[in-house]
KOLNU-355471 format. One record per residue (C-alpha): residue number from 0; residue in one letter; x, y, z. Coordinates in pm, whole numbers, plus 50000, padded with zeros to 5 digits. Example, Ala and Ser with C-alpha at 12.3 -4.5 7.8 and 13.67 -1.06 7.14 Angstrom:
<sites>
<site><i>0</i><aa>A</aa><px>51230</px><py>49550</py><pz>50780</pz></site>
<site><i>1</i><aa>S</aa><px>51367</px><py>49894</py><pz>50714</pz></site>
</sites>
This chain:
<sites>
<site><i>0</i><aa>M</aa><px>76112</px><py>38159</py><pz>42321</pz></site>
<site><i>1</i><aa>I</aa><px>76254</px><py>37813</py><pz>42387</pz></site>
<site><i>2</i><aa>E</aa><px>76613</px><py>37928</py><pz>42440</pz></site>
<site><i>3</i><aa>P</aa><px>76530</px><py>38193</py><pz>42706</pz></site>
<site><i>4</i><aa>L</aa><px>76312</px><py>37940</py><pz>42886</pz></site>
<site><i>5</i><aa>L</aa><px>76593</px><py>37684</py><pz>42890</pz></site>
<site><i>6</i><aa>W</aa><px>76837</px><py>37936</py><pz>43039</pz></site>
<site><i>7</i><aa>L</aa><px>76581</px><py>38036</py><pz>43303</pz></site>
<site><i>8</i><aa>V</aa><px>76536</px><py>37670</py><pz>43396</pz></site>
<site><i>9</i><aa>A</aa><px>76915</px><py>37627</py><pz>43408</pz></site>
<site><i>10</i><aa>S</aa><px>76937</px><py>37931</py><pz>43639</pz></site>
<site><i>11</i><aa>Y</aa><px>76667</px><py>37791</py><pz>43865</pz></site>
<site><i>12</i><aa>L</aa><px>76830</px><py>37448</py><pz>43884</pz></site>
<site><i>13</i><aa>L</aa><px>77173</px><py>37595</py><pz>43959</pz></site>
<site><i>14</i><aa>G</aa><px>77020</px><py>37804</py><pz>44236</pz></site>
<site><i>15</i><aa>S</aa><px>76839</px><py>37496</py><pz>44364</pz></site>
<site><i>16</i><aa>I</aa><px>77156</px><py>37306</py><pz>44453</pz></site>
<site><i>17</i><aa>P</aa><px>77107</px><py>37270</py><pz>44832</pz></site>
<site><i>18</i><aa>T</aa><px>77466</px><py>37337</py><pz>44932</pz></site>
<site><i>19</i><aa>S</aa><px>77412</px><py>37364</py><pz>45309</pz></site>
<site><i>20</i><aa>Y</aa><px>77202</px><py>37049</py><pz>45314</pz></site>
<site><i>21</i><aa>L</aa><px>77464</px><py>36859</py><pz>45113</pz></site>
<site><i>22</i><aa>A</aa><px>77746</px><py>36978</py><pz>45340</pz></site>
<site><i>23</i><aa>G</aa><px>77558</px><py>36848</py><pz>45644</pz></site>
<site><i>24</i><aa>R</aa><px>77480</px><py>36516</py><pz>45480</pz></site>
<site><i>25</i><aa>W</aa><px>77823</px><py>36454</py><pz>45329</pz></site>
<site><i>26</i><aa>F</aa><px>78045</px><py>36565</py><pz>45616</pz></site>
<site><i>27</i><aa>R</aa><px>77839</px><py>36499</py><pz>45930</pz></site>
<site><i>28</i><aa>G</aa><px>77561</px><py>36267</py><pz>45816</pz></site>
<site><i>29</i><aa>I</aa><px>77295</px><py>36510</py><pz>45943</pz></site>
<site><i>30</i><aa>D</aa><px>76993</px><py>36690</py><pz>45803</pz></site>
<site><i>31</i><aa>L</aa><px>77054</px><py>37060</py><pz>45869</pz></site>
<site><i>32</i><aa>R</aa><px>76677</px><py>37113</py><pz>45872</pz></site>
<site><i>33</i><aa>E</aa><px>76675</px><py>36936</py><pz>46208</pz></site>
<site><i>34</i><aa>H</aa><px>76949</px><py>37142</py><pz>46377</pz></site>
<site><i>35</i><aa>G</aa><px>77009</px><py>37500</py><pz>46487</pz></site>
<site><i>36</i><aa>S</aa><px>76755</px><py>37736</py><pz>46332</pz></site>
<site><i>37</i><aa>R</aa><px>76661</px><py>37459</py><pz>46084</pz></site>
<site><i>38</i><aa>N</aa><px>76732</px><py>37696</py><pz>45798</pz></site>
<site><i>39</i><aa>L</aa><px>76927</px><py>37572</py><pz>45495</pz></site>
<site><i>40</i><aa>G</aa><px>77164</px><py>37866</py><pz>45480</pz></site>
<site><i>41</i><aa>A</aa><px>77530</px><py>37936</py><pz>45548</pz></site>
<site><i>42</i><aa>T</aa><px>77457</px><py>38113</py><pz>45879</pz></site>
<site><i>43</i><aa>N</aa><px>77285</px><py>37810</py><pz>46026</pz></site>
<site><i>44</i><aa>L</aa><px>77557</px><py>37587</py><pz>45882</pz></site>
<site><i>45</i><aa>Y</aa><px>77813</px><py>37800</py><pz>46068</pz></site>
<site><i>46</i><aa>R</aa><px>77621</px><py>37764</py><pz>46393</pz></site>
<site><i>47</i><aa>V</aa><px>77601</px><py>37389</py><pz>46357</pz></site>
<site><i>48</i><aa>M</aa><px>77926</px><py>37295</py><pz>46181</pz></site>
<site><i>49</i><aa>G</aa><px>78157</px><py>37599</py><pz>46195</pz></site>
<site><i>50</i><aa>W</aa><px>78342</px><py>37831</py><pz>45956</pz></site>
<site><i>51</i><aa>R</aa><px>78527</px><py>37552</py><pz>45776</pz></site>
<site><i>52</i><aa>F</aa><px>78201</px><py>37449</py><pz>45611</pz></site>
<site><i>53</i><aa>A</aa><px>78006</px><py>37776</py><pz>45614</pz></site>
<site><i>54</i><aa>V</aa><px>78259</px><py>37988</py><pz>45420</pz></site>
<site><i>55</i><aa>P</aa><px>78286</px><py>37769</py><pz>45107</pz></site>
<site><i>56</i><aa>V</aa><px>77912</px><py>37703</py><pz>45110</pz></site>
<site><i>57</i><aa>G</aa><px>77841</px><py>38077</py><pz>45137</pz></site>
<site><i>58</i><aa>L</aa><px>78076</px><py>38153</py><pz>44848</pz></site>
<site><i>59</i><aa>F</aa><px>77913</px><py>37884</py><pz>44635</pz></site>
<site><i>60</i><aa>D</aa><px>77571</px><py>38033</py><pz>44714</pz></site>
<site><i>61</i><aa>V</aa><px>77699</px><py>38370</py><pz>44589</pz></site>
<site><i>62</i><aa>L</aa><px>77819</px><py>38205</py><pz>44268</pz></site>
<site><i>63</i><aa>K</aa><px>77475</px><py>38049</py><pz>44220</pz></site>
<site><i>64</i><aa>G</aa><px>77342</px><py>38402</py><pz>44174</pz></site>
<site><i>65</i><aa>A</aa><px>77636</px><py>38547</py><pz>43979</pz></site>
<site><i>66</i><aa>V</aa><px>77681</px><py>38274</py><pz>43717</pz></site>
<site><i>67</i><aa>P</aa><px>77329</px><py>38305</py><pz>43566</pz></site>
<site><i>68</i><aa>V</aa><px>77369</px><py>38683</py><pz>43537</pz></site>
<site><i>69</i><aa>L</aa><px>77723</px><py>38682</py><pz>43395</pz></site>
<site><i>70</i><aa>L</aa><px>77729</px><py>38359</py><pz>43191</pz></site>
<site><i>71</i><aa>F</aa><px>77376</px><py>38239</py><pz>43117</pz></site>
<site><i>72</i><aa>A</aa><px>77195</px><py>38566</py><pz>43042</pz></site>
<site><i>73</i><aa>P</aa><px>77442</px><py>38689</py><pz>42773</pz></site>
<site><i>74</i><aa>Q</aa><px>77338</px><py>38388</py><pz>42564</pz></site>
<site><i>75</i><aa>V</aa><px>77005</px><py>38564</py><pz>42504</pz></site>
<site><i>76</i><aa>P</aa><px>77100</px><py>38930</py><pz>42443</pz></site>
<site><i>77</i><aa>A</aa><px>76775</px><py>39017</py><pz>42265</pz></site>
<site><i>78</i><aa>V</aa><px>76554</px><py>38983</py><pz>42573</pz></site>
<site><i>79</i><aa>P</aa><px>76544</px><py>39307</py><pz>42780</pz></site>
<site><i>80</i><aa>H</aa><px>76639</px><py>39268</py><pz>43146</pz></site>
<site><i>81</i><aa>F</aa><px>76718</px><py>38898</py><pz>43092</pz></site>
<site><i>82</i><aa>P</aa><px>77014</px><py>38904</py><pz>43338</pz></site>
<site><i>83</i><aa>T</aa><px>76771</px><py>39011</py><pz>43609</pz></site>
<site><i>84</i><aa>Y</aa><px>76528</px><py>38733</py><pz>43517</pz></site>
<site><i>85</i><aa>C</aa><px>76804</px><py>38471</py><pz>43534</pz></site>
<site><i>86</i><aa>G</aa><px>76926</px><py>38601</py><pz>43868</pz></site>
<site><i>87</i><aa>V</aa><px>76574</px><py>38598</py><pz>44013</pz></site>
<site><i>88</i><aa>A</aa><px>76526</px><py>38241</py><pz>43889</pz></site>
<site><i>89</i><aa>A</aa><px>76844</px><py>38137</py><pz>44071</pz></site>
<site><i>90</i><aa>M</aa><px>76735</px><py>38312</py><pz>44389</pz></site>
<site><i>91</i><aa>V</aa><px>76395</px><py>38143</py><pz>44378</pz></site>
<site><i>92</i><aa>G</aa><px>76571</px><py>37811</py><pz>44327</pz></site>
<site><i>93</i><aa>H</aa><px>76787</px><py>37871</py><pz>44633</pz></site>
<site><i>94</i><aa>T</aa><px>76489</px><py>37951</py><pz>44855</pz></site>
<site><i>95</i><aa>L</aa><px>76250</px><py>37694</py><pz>44703</pz></site>
<site><i>96</i><aa>S</aa><px>76467</px><py>37400</py><pz>44603</pz></site>
<site><i>97</i><aa>P</aa><px>76283</px><py>37097</py><pz>44459</pz></site>
<site><i>98</i><aa>F</aa><px>76564</px><py>36877</py><pz>44589</pz></site>
<site><i>99</i><aa>V</aa><px>76473</px><py>36940</py><pz>44955</pz></site>
<site><i>100</i><aa>G</aa><px>76095</px><py>36963</py><pz>44947</pz></site>
<site><i>101</i><aa>F</aa><px>76084</px><py>37320</py><pz>44810</pz></site>
<site><i>102</i><aa>K</aa><px>76265</px><py>37454</py><pz>45112</pz></site>
<site><i>103</i><aa>G</aa><px>76595</px><py>37641</py><pz>45120</pz></site>
<site><i>104</i><aa>G</aa><px>76787</px><py>37936</py><pz>45254</pz></site>
<site><i>105</i><aa>K</aa><px>76672</px><py>38295</py><pz>45284</pz></site>
<site><i>106</i><aa>G</aa><px>76830</px><py>38401</py><pz>44955</pz></site>
<site><i>107</i><aa>V</aa><px>77069</px><py>38669</py><pz>45082</pz></site>
<site><i>108</i><aa>A</aa><px>77394</px><py>38520</py><pz>44944</pz></site>
<site><i>109</i><aa>T</aa><px>77241</px><py>38420</py><pz>44611</pz></site>
<site><i>110</i><aa>A</aa><px>77074</px><py>38760</py><pz>44574</pz></site>
<site><i>111</i><aa>A</aa><px>77410</px><py>38923</py><pz>44651</pz></site>
<site><i>112</i><aa>G</aa><px>77573</px><py>38719</py><pz>44375</pz></site>
<site><i>113</i><aa>M</aa><px>77300</px><py>38813</py><pz>44131</pz></site>
<site><i>114</i><aa>L</aa><px>77323</px><py>39181</py><pz>44216</pz></site>
<site><i>115</i><aa>L</aa><px>77703</px><py>39179</py><pz>44205</pz></site>
<site><i>116</i><aa>G</aa><px>77666</px><py>39106</py><pz>43837</pz></site>
<site><i>117</i><aa>L</aa><px>77417</px><py>39390</py><pz>43790</pz></site>
<site><i>118</i><aa>A</aa><px>77516</px><py>39669</py><pz>44030</pz></site>
<site><i>119</i><aa>P</aa><px>77833</px><py>39585</py><pz>44225</pz></site>
<site><i>120</i><aa>G</aa><px>77865</px><py>39928</py><pz>44386</pz></site>
<site><i>121</i><aa>A</aa><px>77517</px><py>39904</py><pz>44534</pz></site>
<site><i>122</i><aa>V</aa><px>77599</px><py>39559</py><pz>44666</pz></site>
<site><i>123</i><aa>G</aa><px>77906</px><py>39710</py><pz>44832</pz></site>
<site><i>124</i><aa>V</aa><px>77684</px><py>39964</py><pz>45010</pz></site>
<site><i>125</i><aa>A</aa><px>77443</px><py>39690</py><pz>45120</pz></site>
<site><i>126</i><aa>A</aa><px>77735</px><py>39477</py><pz>45241</pz></site>
<site><i>127</i><aa>L</aa><px>77871</px><py>39769</py><pz>45443</pz></site>
<site><i>128</i><aa>V</aa><px>77529</px><py>39821</py><pz>45603</pz></site>
<site><i>129</i><aa>W</aa><px>77518</px><py>39447</py><pz>45679</pz></site>
<site><i>130</i><aa>M</aa><px>77863</px><py>39445</py><pz>45840</pz></site>
<site><i>131</i><aa>V</aa><px>77804</px><py>39756</py><pz>46051</pz></site>
<site><i>132</i><aa>L</aa><px>77470</px><py>39636</py><pz>46186</pz></site>
<site><i>133</i><aa>V</aa><px>77588</px><py>39281</py><pz>46254</pz></site>
<site><i>134</i><aa>R</aa><px>77882</px><py>39430</py><pz>46440</pz></site>
<site><i>135</i><aa>L</aa><px>77665</px><py>39672</py><pz>46639</pz></site>
<site><i>136</i><aa>T</aa><px>77371</px><py>39440</py><pz>46715</pz></site>
<site><i>137</i><aa>G</aa><px>77517</px><py>39092</py><pz>46693</pz></site>
<site><i>138</i><aa>Y</aa><px>77225</px><py>38978</py><pz>46476</pz></site>
<site><i>139</i><aa>V</aa><px>77283</px><py>38853</py><pz>46120</pz></site>
<site><i>140</i><aa>S</aa><px>76911</px><py>38888</py><pz>46051</pz></site>
<site><i>141</i><aa>V</aa><px>76915</px><py>39259</py><pz>46134</pz></site>
<site><i>142</i><aa>G</aa><px>77209</px><py>39316</py><pz>45899</pz></site>
<site><i>143</i><aa>S</aa><px>77048</px><py>39111</py><pz>45622</pz></site>
<site><i>144</i><aa>I</aa><px>76714</px><py>39293</py><pz>45644</pz></site>
<site><i>145</i><aa>A</aa><px>76879</px><py>39636</py><pz>45655</pz></site>
<site><i>146</i><aa>G</aa><px>77116</px><py>39550</py><pz>45371</pz></site>
<site><i>147</i><aa>A</aa><px>76826</px><py>39432</py><pz>45156</pz></site>
<site><i>148</i><aa>V</aa><px>76635</px><py>39753</py><pz>45222</pz></site>
<site><i>149</i><aa>A</aa><px>76943</px><py>39969</py><pz>45153</pz></site>
<site><i>150</i><aa>F</aa><px>77016</px><py>39812</py><pz>44816</pz></site>
<site><i>151</i><aa>P</aa><px>76736</px><py>39971</py><pz>44606</pz></site>
<site><i>152</i><aa>A</aa><px>76828</px><py>40321</py><pz>44728</pz></site>
<site><i>153</i><aa>A</aa><px>77199</px><py>40261</py><pz>44661</pz></site>
<site><i>154</i><aa>D</aa><px>77124</px><py>40123</py><pz>44315</pz></site>
<site><i>155</i><aa>F</aa><px>76911</px><py>40430</py><pz>44233</pz></site>
<site><i>156</i><aa>L</aa><px>77181</px><py>40673</py><pz>44349</pz></site>
<site><i>157</i><aa>L</aa><px>77484</px><py>40499</py><pz>44197</pz></site>
<site><i>158</i><aa>Y</aa><px>77351</px><py>40374</py><pz>43863</pz></site>
<site><i>159</i><aa>P</aa><px>77149</px><py>40633</py><pz>43666</pz></site>
<site><i>160</i><aa>A</aa><px>77109</px><py>40390</py><pz>43375</pz></site>
<site><i>161</i><aa>R</aa><px>76920</px><py>40153</py><pz>43604</pz></site>
<site><i>162</i><aa>R</aa><px>76662</px><py>40416</py><pz>43705</pz></site>
<site><i>163</i><aa>T</aa><px>76393</px><py>40236</py><pz>43508</pz></site>
<site><i>164</i><aa>L</aa><px>76069</px><py>40090</py><pz>43634</pz></site>
<site><i>165</i><aa>P</aa><px>76167</px><py>39727</py><pz>43561</pz></site>
<site><i>166</i><aa>D</aa><px>76507</px><py>39757</py><pz>43734</pz></site>
<site><i>167</i><aa>L</aa><px>76386</px><py>39948</py><pz>44037</pz></site>
<site><i>168</i><aa>G</aa><px>76075</px><py>39733</py><pz>44057</pz></site>
<site><i>169</i><aa>F</aa><px>76286</px><py>39418</py><pz>44071</pz></site>
<site><i>170</i><aa>D</aa><px>76513</px><py>39579</py><pz>44332</pz></site>
<site><i>171</i><aa>V</aa><px>76215</px><py>39649</py><pz>44557</pz></site>
<site><i>172</i><aa>L</aa><px>76062</px><py>39305</py><pz>44498</pz></site>
<site><i>173</i><aa>I</aa><px>76391</px><py>39130</py><pz>44582</pz></site>
<site><i>174</i><aa>A</aa><px>76432</px><py>39339</py><pz>44898</pz></site>
<site><i>175</i><aa>A</aa><px>76073</px><py>39268</py><pz>45000</pz></site>
<site><i>176</i><aa>F</aa><px>76120</px><py>38895</py><pz>44934</pz></site>
<site><i>177</i><aa>I</aa><px>76431</px><py>38881</py><pz>45153</pz></site>
<site><i>178</i><aa>V</aa><px>76254</px><py>39067</py><pz>45432</pz></site>
<site><i>179</i><aa>W</aa><px>75958</px><py>38829</py><pz>45401</pz></site>
<site><i>180</i><aa>K</aa><px>76191</px><py>38528</py><pz>45423</pz></site>
<site><i>181</i><aa>H</aa><px>76315</px><py>38673</py><pz>45754</pz></site>
<site><i>182</i><aa>R</aa><px>75966</px><py>38699</py><pz>45905</pz></site>
<site><i>183</i><aa>A</aa><px>76042</px><py>38427</py><pz>46162</pz></site>
<site><i>184</i><aa>N</aa><px>76362</px><py>38613</py><pz>46258</pz></site>
<site><i>185</i><aa>I</aa><px>76162</px><py>38933</py><pz>46299</pz></site>
<site><i>186</i><aa>Q</aa><px>75924</px><py>38754</py><pz>46536</pz></site>
<site><i>187</i><aa>R</aa><px>76219</px><py>38620</py><pz>46738</pz></site>
<site><i>188</i><aa>L</aa><px>76377</px><py>38967</py><pz>46747</pz></site>
<site><i>189</i><aa>L</aa><px>76055</px><py>39113</py><pz>46883</pz></site>
<site><i>190</i><aa>S</aa><px>76029</px><py>38838</py><pz>47145</pz></site>
<site><i>191</i><aa>G</aa><px>76399</px><py>38858</py><pz>47239</pz></site>
<site><i>192</i><aa>T</aa><px>76477</px><py>38499</py><pz>47138</pz></site>
<site><i>193</i><aa>E</aa><px>76684</px><py>38557</py><pz>46822</pz></site>
<site><i>194</i><aa>N</aa><px>77030</px><py>38396</py><pz>46823</pz></site>
<site><i>195</i><aa>R</aa><px>77325</px><py>38634</py><pz>46812</pz></site>
<site><i>196</i><aa>F</aa><px>77603</px><py>38588</py><pz>46559</pz></site>
<site><i>197</i><aa>G</aa><px>77892</px><py>38385</py><pz>46694</pz></site>
<site><i>198</i><aa>K</aa><px>77675</px><py>38174</py><pz>46919</pz></site>
<site><i>199</i><aa>R</aa><px>77735</px><py>37818</py><pz>46808</pz></site>
<site><i>200</i><aa>A</aa><px>77472</px><py>37551</py><pz>46848</pz></site>
<site><i>201</i><aa>A</aa><px>77576</px><py>37229</py><pz>47015</pz></site>
<site><i>202</i><aa>A</aa><px>77758</px><py>37027</py><pz>46752</pz></site>
<site><i>203</i><aa>P</aa><px>77547</px><py>36729</py><pz>46643</pz></site>
<site><i>204</i><aa>P</aa><px>77708</px><py>36389</py><pz>46661</pz></site>
<site><i>205</i><aa>S</aa><px>77822</px><py>36245</py><pz>46333</pz></site>
<site><i>206</i><aa>A</aa><px>77601</px><py>35971</py><pz>46199</pz></site>
<site><i>207</i><aa>P</aa><px>77747</px><py>35623</py><pz>46254</pz></site>
<site><i>208</i><aa>A</aa><px>77900</px><py>35465</py><pz>45951</pz></site>
<site><i>209</i><aa>A</aa><px>77684</px><py>35206</py><pz>45778</pz></site>
<site><i>210</i><aa>H</aa><px>77792</px><py>34842</py><pz>45804</pz></site>
</sites>
């Protein structure tokens, strides 16, 4: 049991790398938790610092979910559903990183990376739902919530071999977790104060260089 535990810890620690926080610190000398929506995710990084930083950070967050599923989990082939366990560990690490006070992003990109390794077609459906709704509504949160909800149904329809209680149960739990992480966004949507995609926050001044 030691080897599976070590790979789960490795998955969690990889997921825990606070990419958005590090980008803010390294390139602007700021704490992203104090700017924009104060969320440590690529969307808030885009609002505060722009595409040049948000795109590579978002891609790295996807890799944080894909690498445990595709590279770590195959090291323990005897444990059923171990790729899912590794992916969930990475997603938990992303949302509850010990390096930034057990805070983090909402887990959408890392969950997408995890699920790309498990059911890429279903991720494609969820991504299409995300894109259409962001385009129609202007709200990333609406697209993320709808995409999360659409994934379990798409997985069920496209992958008969994954129509098992553990797989579908994890699909539903992951979707519910992502929706729960968006609870503040849901409150802002209901009150009409949610930020639309493309609306940039005022760029924070770079921290002065130390002397």
